Every structure is written in structure tokens, then in C-alpha cells.
C-alpha positions in Angstrom: 13.8 -77.8 58.4 15.2 -77.1 55.2 13.5 -77.5 52.1 14.4 -80.4 49.8 16.5 -79.6 46.9 15.3 -80.3 43.3 16.3 -83.5 41.8 19.3 -83.1 39.7 20.5 -85.4 36.8 23.3 -87.8 37.8 26.3 -88.7 35.8 27.6 -92.4 35.6 25.5 -95.5 35.5 22.3 -93.8 36.7 22.6 -91.2 34.0 23.2 -93.6 31.4 20.3 -95.8 32.3 18.0 -92.7 32.2 19.3 -91.9 28.8 18.6 -95.3 27.4 15.1 -95.5 29.0 14.4 -91.9 27.5 15.6 -93.3 24.2 13.4 -96.3 24.6 10.2 -94.4 25.2 11.0 -92.1 22.2 11.6 -95.1 19.9 8.4 -96.6 21.1 6.7 -93.5 20.3 8.2 -93.4 16.9 6.9 -96.9 16.3 3.5 -96.1 17.5 2.9 -92.8 15.3 4.6 -94.2 12.1 2.9 -97.5 12.1 -0.4 -96.1 13.1 -0.1 -93.5 10.3 0.7 -96.5 7.8 -2.1 -98.8 8.8 -4.8 -96.1 9.1 -3.9 -94.7 5.6 -4.1 -98.1 4.2 -7.4 -98.5 6.0 -8.8 -95.3 4.4 -8.3 -97.2 1.0 -9.1 -100.9 1.8 -10.7 -103.0 4.6 -8.9 -106.0 3.5 -7.2 -107.6 6.5 -4.5 -109.3 4.7 -3.5 -106.1 2.9 -3.4 -104.2 6.3 -1.4 -107.0 7.8 1.1 -106.9 5.1 1.4 -103.2 4.9 1.7 -102.9 8.8 4.4 -105.6 9.0 6.4 -104.1 6.2 6.2 -100.7 8.0 7.2 -102.4 11.3 10.1 -104.1 9.9 11.5 -101.1 7.7 11.1 -98.8 10.7 12.7 -100.9 13.1 15.6 -101.8 10.9 15.9 -98.1 9.9 15.9 -97.1 13.5 18.5 -99.8 14.4 20.9 -99.1 11.6 20.6 -95.3 12.2 21.3 -95.6 16.0 24.2 -98.0 15.3 25.8 -95.4 12.7 25.2 -92.6 15.1 26.5 -94.2 18.3 29.5 -95.7 16.4 30.5 -92.1 15.2 30.0 -90.7 18.8 32.2 -93.8 20.1 35.0 -93.1 17.5 35.1 -89.5 18.5 35.2 -90.4 22.3 38.2 -92.7 21.5 39.9 -90.3 19.2 39.6 -87.6 22.1 41.0 -90.0 24.7 44.0 -90.8 22.5 44.8 -87.2 22.2 44.5 -86.7 25.6 46.7 -89.8 26.4 49.5 -88.3 24.1 49.3 -84.9 25.6 49.6 -86.3 29.1 52.7 -88.3 28.0 54.2 -85.5 26.1 53.5 -82.4 28.4 52.3 -83.6 31.8 52.9 -80.2 33.4 50.8 -78.3 31.0 48.1 -80.8 31.4 48.2 -80.6 35.3 48.0 -76.7 34.9 45.1 -77.2 32.5 43.3 -79.6 35.0 44.0 -77.0 37.9 42.1 -74.3 35.7 39.3 -76.5 35.0 38.8 -77.1 38.6 39.1 -73.6 39.6 36.5 -72.7 36.9 34.1 -74.9 38.8 34.4 -72.8 42.0 37.4 -74.3 43.8 40.1 -71.8 45.2 43.5 -72.0 43.3 45.2 -73.7 46.0 42.4 -76.4 46.4 42.1 -76.8 42.7 45.9 -77.4 42.5 45.8 -80.0 45.2 43.0 -81.8 43.8 44.3 -81.9 40.3 47.7 -83.3 41.7 45.8 -85.9 43.5 43.6 -86.9 40.7 46.5 -86.9 38.3 48.6 -89.3 40.6 45.3 -91.6 40.9 44.6 -91.8 37.2 45.4 -88.8 35.0 43.6 -89.9 31.8 40.3 -90.7 33.8 40.6 -87.3 35.5 41.1 -85.2 32.3 38.6 -87.3 30.5 35.8 -86.7 33.1 36.6 -83.1 34.0 37.9 -81.8 30.7 36.1 -84.1 28.0 33.0 -85.1 29.9 33.7 -88.8 29.1 34.0 -91.9 31.4 36.6 -94.1 29.9 34.7 -97.1 31.5 31.4 -96.1 30.1 31.9 -95.5 26.4 28.8 -95.7 24.3 28.0 -98.9 22.7 26.5 -98.9 19.2 25.3 -102.6 19.5 23.3 -101.9 22.6 21.9 -98.7 21.1 20.8 -100.5 18.0 19.2 -103.4 19.9 17.4 -100.9 22.1 16.0 -98.9 19.1 15.0 -101.9 17.2 13.1 -103.4 20.3 11.4 -100.0 21.4 10.3 -99.2 17.9 8.9 -102.9 17.4 6.9 -102.8 20.6 5.5 -99.4 19.8 4.5 -100.6 16.3 2.8 -103.8 17.4 0.1 -101.8 19.1 -1.6 -100.1 16.1 -0.9 -103.2 13.9 -2.6 -105.6 16.2 -5.3 -103.0 16.9 -6.0 -102.6 13.2 -6.0 -106.3 12.3 -7.5 -108.1 15.2 -11.0 -106.5 15.6 -13.9 -106.9 13.2 -14.0 -104.6 10.3 -16.4 -102.1 11.4 -14.4 -101.6 14.6 -11.1 -101.5 13.3 -10.5 -97.8 12.6 -11.9 -96.5 16.0 -10.1 -99.3 18.0 -6.8 -98.3 16.4 -7.4 -94.7 16.9 -8.3 -94.9 20.5 -5.5 -97.5 21.4 -2.9 -95.2 19.6 -4.1 -92.0 21.4 -4.0 -93.9 24.7 -0.6 -95.3 24.2 0.6 -91.7 23.0 -0.7 -90.2 26.1 1.3 -92.7 28.4 4.5 -92.2 26.4 4.0 -88.3 26.5 3.5 -88.6 30.2 6.4 -90.9 30.7 8.8 -88.8 28.6 7.8 -85.6 30.7 8.5 -87.6 33.8 12.0 -88.7 32.8 13.0 -85.2 31.8 11.3 -83.6 34.9 9.1 -81.5 32.7 5.5 -80.6 33.0 3.4 -83.4 31.7 0.5 -81.6 30.0 2.4 -79.8 27.3 4.3 -83.0 26.5 1.2 -85.2 26.3 -0.6 -82.5 24.1 2.4 -82.4 21.7 2.6 -86.1 21.4 -1.1 -86.9 21.1 -1.7 -83.9 18.8 1.1 -84.9 16.5 -0.1 -88.6 16.4 -3.7 -87.5 15.8 -2.7 -85.2 12.8 -0.5 -88.1 11.4 -3.4 -90.4 11.6 -5.9 -87.8 10.0 -3.6 -87.0 7.2 -2.9 -90.5 6.2 -6.5 -91.5 6.4 -7.6 -88.7 4.3 -4.9 -89.6 1.8 -5.6 -93.1 1.7 -9.5 -92.5 1.3 -8.9 -90.3 -1.5 -6.5 -92.7 -3.2 -9.1 -95.5 -2.6 -11.9 -93.3 -4.1 -10.1 -92.7 -7.3 -9.1 -96.4 -7.6 -5.5 -96.1 -7.2 
């Protein structure tokens, strides 16, 4: 019996879904770390619940909006680049079809096909849909699956908000003596989960990913708490 082959990433809808899921995990992780650092830092200066809630909500809204706008701008730029590349390819196919057929043949041959098979495949792909063939083989773009900036912005906003809610609620709901430790333990547990899941999505070892994510979050909370405590002690 042959050994199973390693899992390889897929292109098309499955690959797109995995990319969105990975982005959501990372967005949630950002929401957890940034909001935890904010509320823990404020907790170092004051135990007033309303102050903690105000700071946490402000951080949640600012962070989620920043993530959404940044993702929208970034993906819009990517989409514009994809559309421009497709426009160039469409013009080249119209003005120099033979040269484009030869180019597609070369690209297929570079992927391991014999020259004869590559030529036949290029001719068949061109006859079926020349633009789609060149877009996928030459540009790595699926004309039917262009990136959507609105979807990206909504996903980033939602993921960050969900992640940010955990440290915010952990800080304001428990009684004052337990707030800090409940928040720290909740955040570390959530970061452990997101680190493990991000490693799983990337088919990478979980331990290094978890240690990086948890270590970074712990350092962020320690630094902001120390800064908040110092500012609170001097009456700022």
C-alpha cells in the first residue's frame, strides 16, 4: 500500500475559503492582543469599571474600524491590479494571438509537459477561453474569483470585534479583585487556541506557533500593565 501523500493547498474556492479563515483567525488574534493590552494597561492605573469599559470600547471600535479600512484599501489595490493585468492580457490576446499562444505553450512546458503536449494543451485552452487560460496559468488569477474589498473589510471588522470582546468582558464583568487575573488567564487561553488553529491552517507545528502568540500577548499585557501602574502611581 502506498503511503498517503501530504496535503497540498488547493486553488479556487477551497483555497479562497482557507485564506479567509486564516485572515479571520489572525484578525481575532489582533483584537485579543490589542484590546487586552489596552484594558490591562488602564487597569494598572485605575479599578473604576466605567473607565475600563470606556477605554475598552474605544479601543474595540478604533481597532475594528482601522482593520476594516486597512483591509478595504489593501484589497481594493489588489483588485485594481488584477483588473489592470487582465485588461493588458485581453489587449495582447486581441492584438497578437499567435505570440500569446506561444507564450502559453512555453508556460505549460515549463511546468513539465513535453513541447508537443504543451502546444496541444495551449491550443485547446485558448480555443475554450483564452483569457481565462492566460489569467490562471500566466497571472495566477481566476477572473471569476477576484478579491472583494467589501468582504475583506467585513471579515476583518467582525474578526477583530469578536476577539476584542473577550478581554473587554473579562475585565469589566468580574468583581474588582479578580478582574486582572480573569482577564490574563482568559486572554492566554484564547491566544493558545488561535495559535494552535493558525498553525493547523498552515499545516505547521503547533507548539512554536502557540508559544509565539502566547508569549507576544503576555509581553504586551505585562508592558502595558507596568506602564499603567507607573502612570497611576505618579497621578497621571
